[in-house]
Every structure is written in structure tokens, then in C-alpha cells.
N, C-alpha and C positions, 0 to 999 in steps of 0.2 A: 306357531309358525302358518304362516299364509302361503298356500301351495303356488308355484310358478307354472307355466305354461308346460315346461320340461317334464316336472315332476307331475302334473296331472297326466300327461301322456303315459309316463312310466308305469304310475298305479293303473291306468285305464287297462295297458297292456298286461301287467300282472293279476288283474281281476280285483286288486284291492279297492278299485272304485269302478262301478258298473252305470253306464249311461246309454241307454237303448232307445231309439237308434241315434246316432252321434255322427255329424259331419264334420271334417276337418275345421271349416270357418267359423264354427261354434266355439272353438278353444281360442280364448284371449290370453292375454300376457298372465292375468292373475286370477282369472275366472273362466266359467264356462255358461255361453248363452244358451237358456232353454226356450222352446217354441211353443206356441198356445196351441193347445187340443181342439178338439171340435166340440167339446160338451161345456154346458153352462148351466148353473142352477141359480133360480131367482125366486125370493121370498114373494109369495102373492099378498096383495095388498089387504086381502081379506083377514089375514092374521094380525090380531091387534095387539098381542103381548108375545115373546119369545120367552117363554118360561124354561128355563135352563134344567129344570125337575121334570119336564114334560115334554117327552119327543114327538108330540104328534105334528110339530112343524115339519119334521124330517120327511113325513108321508105329503105334507102339502106343495112342497116345493115344487116349482114349474121346470122341467128340464127342457132344454133347448140344445138340439144337437144342429149344427150348422156346416155346411160344405165351405172348403177352403175359399173359394170363389164368392160365394155369398156375403161372407163378412158376419159379425154381430155388432149389434148398435147398444152402447151403454147410455143410458139417456142421463142427463144433468142431475145430481146428486143422487143417483142410483147405486147400489151396493149390489153386486153380483159375484158368484162363486165360479172359478173356472178352474182348468187342469192344465198341466204341462202335457206336452206331446210325450216326452221322454220319460222312462221309468227309470229310477235312481236306485242305487244300491250304495250304501257306505260301510266301510269295514268299522270293527269296533273302535279303531283309534282316528277317525276322520269324522270331522262334523261339518257342517257347512250354513253359511248365511245366504238367506234369500235375498236379492236386491232388485228393485223396479229398475227399468232402462230410463236413463236420464231423458233420452228422446221423447218416452212416451210420458215422463213426468212434467215435460214442458208443455204437454197438451192438457195437463189437470189429470191424468190418470194416475192415481195412488195404486201401486201393487204391493201386496205384502202375503204373509203366509204365517204370521205371527214372528216371521224374520228368522227361523231357526230351524235346522234340521239335524237331528240327535244322531249321535254315533250309531252306528247300526242299524239306521233307518232303512226301508226299502219301499218302494212305491211311486207312483205319480205323486206329483206335488200339487196340491190343491192351494190356489191362489185366489185371494180376496182382493177384489177390483172396487174402487170407488171413484166415480168421475166426480170430481170437485170442479169442473169446468161449468159454464151457463149455457155451454153447447154439446150436443150429443157428440160421441166418440165412436168412431167405426174401426173395428179391430179384425183381424182376418186368422183363423186357423192356419198355422205354419209359420207364421211370423216369429221373429225372436221377441219375447216378452220378458223375460227377467234374466238375472244371472245368479249363477250359484259361486260363490267364493269358499273354498275349501281351506280348512286349517287341520293341522295333523297335531294331536295331542301327545303329551310325553310318555304316555301310558294307555293302552286299551282302558275302555270304560268297564269298570268294575260289573254294571249293570247296562250294556247297552240296550237300546231302544227294542221294546217289545209290545209296545203299547196299542190301543184301540184303533190306529191308523196303519199300522204295520200290513204292508202287502197291498194297500189301497189301489185301485184302479179306476181311472175316471176322477171326475169330480165328486168330492165326498162331503156331505153336511156335516155339521157338527154334532159330535157324540158326547159334548160335556153332560150328558145326562147320566152316563155311564161312571162318571167320577165318583171315589168314594165319598169325597166331602160334599157332594151335590145330592146324592141318591141317598144318602143316610137320613 
């Protein structure tokens, strides 16, 4: 069942769902808009291959922190990691879908995070941006960047999320090198 605005507000009040900080205007009829954080990570051009077994790329990422008024420019065909301003915590029976905002999609900005937030997750949500436009796109920290659509599961998860991204703060680089099927 997708949660409506009334249920989202009830779950926030009960602590079953935590989104901090949160303003009333962010709550939509069937979702919550999340805002863009101040931190971005860019893969430097000198990295020739991103080897999933070798985490050296993580140390080479260029970290950019921008002021709300300054904004951040995503070049055409550029891939960038960013973060939500809000810290999110889901109970063991709530899951969420991350969706880009249509207004930004119409500019050519693809916003993703693998599209899914598991029950039990907590942390800032790292977002993957891709500028599919032939023009640069300038975005600003604090603007609404994506939306979370929540679904309540019939039962709590038997094994709620406790993975490698649990509790993440800020923009977080891929930790795929920690996966058992990759590191073996």
C-alpha cells in the first residue's frame, strides 16, 4: 500500500518514519519531496577504469561543497553523486521508492539512487545525477530535488536493512568492493 499524505504525517508523528529536517510544504499527496544537500562527488577524468574489486577510485573522487546561492553546474553528459539534505529513517515495515522530479527531468537531469530504499534503512540518500542534455544544468542546494514514495509492507522485514550504507551522512561513494560476490 502506497502511503498518502495523512498516513505519512501520522507515521512521522509516531516516529515510524523519520525525515529531518522536514517542512510541511515538502509533504505531497502521495510522497515527500527531498531537498538537495551541499556536497557533490565527481569521478576524476584520470581514472581510466572503475574496477569494482579495487576501491582506489573512492580515494580519488573530487569532493565539491557549494553554498546554497552559488549552485552547482552539471556539465552535459556528466555523471555526479550528490546527497539529500534530509536524513531519513524507515521502520522495518516501510520501504520507499526514490523518484526524480518531472520538472528536472524535462531539463534532461536524470536522478536516481538505484530507485529503492529498503525497510530499516537510515541515513542521507546518495543520489546519482546524469545530465542527458547538451547544455549544462545548474542546481542549488536546498531546492527540492527528488521525492520519496513510501509503501507499507504486510509484515515487518525478517532481516531489515543493516548494510554497508546504513547511517551514511553526506554523499557516499560506491562500496561495491565490499560485496561478498565481488571481493571473493
